[in-house]
C-alpha positions as CSV (number, residue, x, y, z in Angstrom):
1,X,142.3,127.8,127.0
2,X,139.0,125.9,126.2
3,X,136.5,125.3,128.9
4,X,135.4,121.8,129.8
5,X,131.7,120.8,129.1
6,X,131.1,120.7,132.8
7,X,132.0,124.3,133.2
8,X,129.1,126.6,133.7
9,X,130.6,129.7,132.1
10,X,129.3,131.1,128.8
11,X,132.8,130.8,127.3
12,X,132.3,127.1,127.0
13,X,129.5,127.7,124.5
14,X,131.4,130.4,122.6
15,X,134.4,128.3,121.8
16,X,134.8,127.9,118.1
17,X,136.1,124.3,118.5
18,X,135.4,121.5,120.9
19,X,138.6,120.2,122.4
20,X,139.6,117.6,124.9
21,X,136.9,115.2,125.9
22,X,134.6,116.7,123.3
23,X,136.8,116.1,120.3
24,X,135.4,114.0,117.4
25,X,136.5,110.5,118.5
26,X,136.1,107.9,115.8
27,X,137.6,105.4,118.2
28,X,134.4,105.5,120.2
29,X,132.8,103.5,117.4
30,X,133.3,99.8,117.2
31,X,132.6,97.4,114.3
32,X,130.1,94.7,114.8
33,X,132.9,92.1,114.7
34,X,134.0,93.3,118.1
35,X,132.3,92.2,121.3
36,X,129.7,94.7,122.5
37,X,128.0,93.8,125.8
38,X,124.3,93.1,125.6
39,X,121.8,92.8,128.4
40,X,122.0,89.3,130.0
41,X,119.0,87.2,129.3
42,X,116.7,86.8,132.2
43,X,116.0,83.1,132.7
44,X,112.7,84.0,134.5
45,X,111.5,86.1,131.5
46,X,108.0,85.3,130.3
47,X,107.8,83.7,126.9
48,X,105.4,85.5,124.5
49,X,104.4,83.2,121.7
50,X,103.6,84.3,118.2
51,X,99.9,83.4,118.5
52,X,97.1,85.9,118.5
53,X,94.9,83.6,120.6
54,X,97.2,84.2,123.5
55,X,96.4,87.9,123.7
56,X,93.1,89.7,124.6
57,X,92.8,93.2,123.1
58,X,91.5,95.5,125.8
59,X,91.7,99.1,124.6
60,X,93.1,101.2,121.8
61,X,95.7,103.6,123.1
62,X,97.1,105.0,119.9
63,X,97.4,105.0,116.2
64,X,100.1,105.5,113.5
65,X,101.0,105.2,109.8
66,X,98.0,107.3,108.8
67,X,95.6,105.0,110.6
68,X,97.1,101.8,109.3
69,X,98.7,101.0,112.6
70,X,96.7,100.6,115.8
71,X,98.4,100.3,119.2
72,X,96.3,98.5,121.8
73,X,96.6,97.7,125.5
74,X,96.2,94.0,125.8
75,X,96.4,91.0,128.2
76,X,98.8,88.1,127.8
77,X,96.2,85.4,128.7
78,X,98.6,82.7,130.0
79,X,100.2,85.0,132.5
80,X,97.7,87.9,132.9
81,X,100.5,90.4,132.1
82,X,99.6,93.7,130.5
83,X,101.3,94.4,127.2
84,X,101.0,96.7,124.2
85,X,100.3,95.4,120.7
86,X,100.9,97.3,117.5
87,X,98.8,95.9,114.6
88,X,99.6,97.1,111.1
89,X,97.0,96.5,108.5
90,X,99.0,95.7,105.4
91,X,96.1,96.6,103.0
92,X,96.0,100.1,104.5
93,X,99.7,100.7,105.1
94,X,100.8,103.7,103.0
95,X,104.4,102.5,103.0
96,X,106.4,99.7,101.5
97,X,106.2,96.5,103.6
98,X,110.0,96.3,103.6
99,X,110.1,99.2,106.1
100,X,108.1,97.2,108.6
101,X,110.3,94.2,108.1
102,X,113.4,96.4,108.4
103,X,112.3,97.7,111.8
104,X,111.5,94.3,113.2
105,X,114.8,92.9,112.0
106,X,116.8,95.8,113.5
107,X,115.0,95.5,116.9
108,X,115.7,91.8,116.9
109,X,119.5,92.6,116.6
110,X,119.4,95.2,119.4
111,X,119.0,94.5,123.1
112,X,119.4,97.4,125.5
113,X,117.4,98.5,128.6
114,X,116.7,101.9,127.0
115,X,115.5,100.6,123.6
116,X,111.9,99.6,123.2
117,X,111.9,95.8,122.5
118,X,109.5,93.6,120.7
119,X,108.6,90.4,122.6
120,X,107.6,88.8,119.4
121,X,106.2,89.8,115.9
122,X,104.0,87.7,113.6
123,X,101.4,87.9,110.9
124,X,97.8,87.5,111.7
125,X,95.5,87.5,108.7
126,X,96.3,90.7,106.9
127,X,98.0,92.3,109.9
128,X,101.5,92.4,111.3
129,X,101.4,92.1,115.1
130,X,104.3,93.3,117.3
131,X,104.0,92.6,121.1
132,X,105.9,94.9,123.3
133,X,105.9,96.2,126.9
134,X,103.1,98.6,128.0
135,X,104.8,101.9,128.6
136,X,102.6,103.2,131.4
137,X,103.2,107.0,130.8
138,X,103.1,106.8,127.0
139,X,105.5,109.0,125.1
140,X,107.3,112.2,126.4
141,X,105.1,114.1,123.9
142,X,102.0,112.6,125.5
143,X,103.1,113.8,128.9
144,X,104.1,117.2,127.7
145,X,100.9,117.9,125.8
146,X,98.5,116.6,128.5
147,X,100.1,118.0,131.7
148,X,103.1,120.2,131.0
149,X,102.1,122.6,128.2
150,X,104.9,125.0,129.0
151,X,107.5,122.2,129.0
152,X,108.8,119.6,131.4
153,X,110.9,120.6,134.4
154,X,114.6,120.7,133.8
155,X,115.3,117.7,136.1
156,X,112.7,115.6,134.3
157,X,114.4,116.5,131.0
158,X,117.8,115.5,132.4
159,X,116.4,112.1,133.6
160,X,114.8,111.4,130.2
161,X,117.9,112.4,128.2
162,X,120.2,110.4,130.4
163,X,118.5,107.3,129.3
164,X,118.2,108.3,125.7
165,X,121.9,109.1,125.5
166,X,122.6,105.6,126.8
167,X,120.4,104.2,124.0
168,X,122.1,106.3,121.3
169,X,125.6,105.4,122.5
170,X,124.6,101.7,122.1
171,X,122.9,102.2,118.7
172,X,125.8,104.2,117.3
173,X,128.3,101.6,118.4
174,X,126.3,98.9,116.7
175,X,126.6,100.8,113.5
176,X,123.2,102.5,113.2
177,X,122.1,106.2,112.9
178,X,118.6,106.6,114.3
179,X,117.5,109.6,112.2
180,X,114.3,110.2,114.2
181,X,115.1,111.2,117.8
182,X,112.2,113.2,119.1
183,X,109.7,113.4,122.0
184,X,107.1,111.1,120.4
185,X,109.7,108.3,120.0
186,X,110.6,108.5,123.7
187,X,108.4,106.2,125.8
188,X,108.3,106.3,129.6
189,X,107.8,103.1,131.7
190,X,106.0,102.9,135.0
191,X,109.4,103.0,136.8
192,X,110.3,106.2,135.0
193,X,112.8,104.7,132.6
194,X,112.9,106.3,129.1
195,X,113.0,104.0,126.1
196,X,113.8,104.9,122.5
197,X,111.6,103.8,119.7
198,X,111.1,104.8,116.0
199,X,113.9,102.6,114.6
200,X,112.2,102.2,111.3
201,X,113.8,105.4,110.2
202,X,117.3,104.2,111.0
203,X,120.1,103.3,108.7
204,X,123.3,101.2,108.9
205,X,126.7,102.7,108.3
206,X,128.3,99.3,107.7
207,X,128.5,98.3,104.1
208,X,130.3,95.2,102.7
209,X,131.8,94.7,106.1
210,X,133.4,98.2,106.2
211,X,132.5,101.1,108.5
212,X,131.5,104.2,106.5
213,X,132.7,107.5,108.0
214,X,129.7,109.2,106.4
215,X,126.7,108.3,104.4
216,X,124.6,110.1,101.8
217,X,121.2,108.4,101.6
218,X,118.3,110.7,102.5
219,X,115.4,109.0,104.4
220,X,112.6,109.1,101.9
221,X,109.9,108.7,104.6
222,X,111.1,111.5,106.9
223,X,108.6,114.3,106.0
224,X,107.3,114.2,109.6
225,X,110.8,114.4,111.0
226,X,112.1,117.4,109.1
227,X,112.1,119.7,112.1
228,X,114.4,117.5,114.0
229,X,116.9,116.6,111.3
230,X,120.4,118.1,111.2
231,X,121.4,120.7,108.6
232,X,124.1,118.4,107.1
233,X,121.5,115.7,106.5
234,X,119.0,118.1,105.0
235,X,121.4,119.8,102.6
236,X,122.4,116.4,101.1
237,X,125.9,117.5,99.9
238,X,129.0,115.5,99.2
239,X,130.2,115.6,102.8
240,X,127.3,113.4,103.9
241,X,126.4,112.8,107.5
242,X,127.1,110.4,110.4
243,X,125.9,109.6,113.9
244,X,126.4,113.2,115.0
245,X,123.2,114.1,113.1
246,X,121.4,112.2,116.0
247,X,123.1,114.5,118.5
248,X,121.6,117.5,116.7
249,X,118.2,115.9,116.8
250,X,118.7,115.3,120.5
251,X,119.3,119.0,121.0
252,X,116.1,119.8,119.1
253,X,114.3,117.3,121.3
254,X,115.7,119.0,124.4
255,X,114.2,122.3,123.3
256,X,111.0,120.6,122.4
257,X,110.7,119.1,125.9
258,X,111.7,122.4,127.6
259,X,109.4,124.7,125.7
260,X,106.4,122.5,125.2
261,X,106.3,123.1,121.4
262,X,108.1,121.6,118.4
263,X,110.9,123.8,117.2
264,X,110.3,125.4,113.8
265,X,106.6,124.3,114.1
266,X,105.1,127.3,112.3
267,X,107.9,127.7,109.8
268,X,107.8,126.7,106.1
269,X,110.2,123.9,105.4
270,X,112.4,126.0,103.0
271,X,112.7,128.7,105.7
272,X,113.5,126.1,108.3
273,X,116.3,124.7,106.1
274,X,117.8,128.2,105.5
275,X,117.7,128.9,109.3
276,X,119.5,125.7,110.0
277,X,122.1,126.1,107.3
278,X,122.9,129.6,108.6
279,X,123.5,128.3,112.0
280,X,120.3,129.4,113.8
281,X,118.9,127.0,116.3
282,X,116.2,127.0,118.9
283,X,116.9,127.5,122.6
284,X,115.4,126.5,125.9
285,X,113.3,129.6,126.6
286,X,113.5,131.2,130.0
287,X,114.0,134.7,131.4
288,X,117.4,135.1,129.7
289,X,116.5,133.8,126.2
290,X,112.8,134.6,125.7
291,X,111.8,137.9,124.0
292,X,108.4,139.2,123.1
293,X,109.5,138.9,119.4
294,X,109.2,135.1,119.8
295,X,105.7,135.3,118.2
296,X,105.0,131.5,118.2
297,X,105.4,131.3,122.0
298,X,103.4,134.4,122.6
299,X,100.5,133.2,120.5
300,X,100.4,130.0,122.6
301,X,100.0,132.1,125.8
302,X,103.3,130.7,127.2
303,X,105.2,134.0,127.4
304,X,104.6,134.5,131.1
305,X,105.7,131.0,131.9
306,X,108.9,131.5,130.0
307,X,109.7,134.9,131.5
308,X,109.3,133.6,135.1
309,X,111.6,130.6,134.9
310,X,115.3,130.1,134.8
311,X,117.2,127.1,133.4
312,X,120.7,126.3,134.6
313,X,123.8,127.3,132.6
314,X,124.5,123.6,132.2
315,X,121.3,123.1,130.3
316,X,121.9,126.0,128.0
317,X,125.4,124.8,127.3
318,X,124.2,121.2,126.8
319,X,121.8,122.3,124.0
320,X,124.4,124.6,122.4
321,X,126.8,121.7,122.2
322,X,124.2,119.4,120.6
323,X,123.1,122.1,118.1
324,X,126.5,123.1,116.8
325,X,126.3,123.8,113.0
326,X,129.6,121.9,112.4
327,X,128.9,118.2,113.3
328,X,132.6,117.6,114.2
329,X,132.1,120.1,117.1
330,X,129.2,118.1,118.6
331,X,130.1,115.6,121.3
332,X,129.3,111.9,121.0
333,X,126.5,110.4,123.0
334,X,128.9,109.0,125.5
335,X,130.6,112.3,126.0
336,X,127.3,114.1,126.6
337,X,126.4,111.5,129.2
338,X,129.2,112.9,131.3
339,X,128.0,116.5,131.0
340,X,127.1,118.5,134.1
341,X,123.5,118.8,132.9
342,X,123.2,115.0,132.9
343,X,125.2,114.5,136.1
344,X,122.7,116.6,138.1
345,X,120.0,113.9,137.9
346,X,122.4,111.4,139.3
347,X,122.9,113.6,142.4
348,X,119.1,114.0,142.9
349,X,117.0,111.7,145.0
350,X,113.9,112.6,143.0
351,X,112.8,110.0,140.5
352,X,110.9,110.7,137.3
353,X,107.6,109.2,138.6
354,X,107.7,111.7,141.5
355,X,107.8,114.6,139.0
356,X,105.0,113.0,137.0
357,X,102.8,112.5,140.0
358,X,99.9,114.4,138.4
359,X,100.0,112.1,135.3
360,X,97.7,109.0,135.6
361,X,99.6,106.0,134.0
362,X,97.9,104.3,131.1
363,X,98.2,101.0,132.9
364,X,96.1,102.4,135.7
365,X,93.3,103.3,133.3
366,X,93.2,99.9,131.8
367,X,91.6,97.2,134.0
368,X,92.0,93.8,132.7
369,X,89.0,91.4,132.6
370,X,88.8,88.7,135.3
371,X,86.8,86.4,133.1
372,X,86.3,86.0,129.3
373,X,82.7,87.0,129.7
374,X,83.7,90.4,131.0
375,X,86.3,91.1,128.3
376,X,83.9,92.2,125.6
377,X,82.0,94.6,127.8
378,X,85.3,96.1,129.1
379,X,86.6,96.4,125.6
380,X,83.6,98.4,124.4
381,X,83.8,100.6,127.4
382,X,87.6,101.3,127.0
383,X,87.3,102.1,123.3
384,X,86.2,105.5,124.6
385,X,89.5,105.9,126.6
386,X,90.6,109.4,125.8
387,X,94.3,110.3,125.6
388,X,95.3,113.8,124.8
389,X,98.1,112.5,122.6
390,X,98.0,108.7,122.0
391,X,101.0,106.5,121.5
392,X,102.5,107.2,118.1
393,X,105.6,105.4,117.0
394,X,105.6,106.8,113.5
395,X,105.3,110.5,113.6
């Protein structure tokens, strides 16, 4: 008899098939013609106009697109609210402008509390501006690299992935495959809510009004995402891939957050592909799974931290389910949201900001000017604002 995903025994991982609640359920997907609830519009919501004169750039907090994109902390002058603005220089942009248009159009179609929204987007001279909320803690990668070099605590990972699973469930039911789930595309708000970004890599499975069970297009701009991509997407065979490829990427991200390093980081792409096709996958490293032969971790002086800690059986089983070689054996995002590993955070009274108490939010490091005359001095001063890993939506 097959174990349920909430079971903590090793047998649940060793099962050759996923049964019951974890079976591949195509009925979980709904075409766009069906009603899918969106967040209700807030009548008190601030209106952000597509006018560069309404925003005062305060400090650069990140870059992307090989330097063509600059992410800045800014002030919405009419209300004094702090926002983030991504400015893409079209003359420096290494990619086709259609990718930028595609991302903006997709985000305009999606509205979910765990997906990073754009308040507005517009063209200013030779730049495309996108105004968005200021994510006070930056990305999960920022937090990990600056304060948790050995990886985030298990409860923090559970809290983050709970929100990302909600976002993926929504995205998949809207007919999209994200294709770039990773720590740098997970942004954390001041309240500890995790929001998913990076939708410019996504693709739609609906063509000519019909839902495609699998697709075959390989993302041409995904060189920086190879470590997270699923084996069926990388091998580009006739079987194609579907939204379960995002579940594999989620499992890689779980290991990334747990271990403090990107899986396959020091491995050649061809070797990484062979490892994935043969069914090898990374693991959350602790006293049960870390060995001195894991050279990458040893070289980074993390061996002692790994040997001295213990992750729960639920976390190990969760990652095993996500990283199944056969995509049909991976649960859906909705099914994973019911897993014991995710349920543990619902039983805890500890919020993510409590765990991140040692991290100074970006919003606290940006003081907005009280008068226009002060703005320029403050901008010069905050240009030196040092972040160990700045916002990066594109890598």
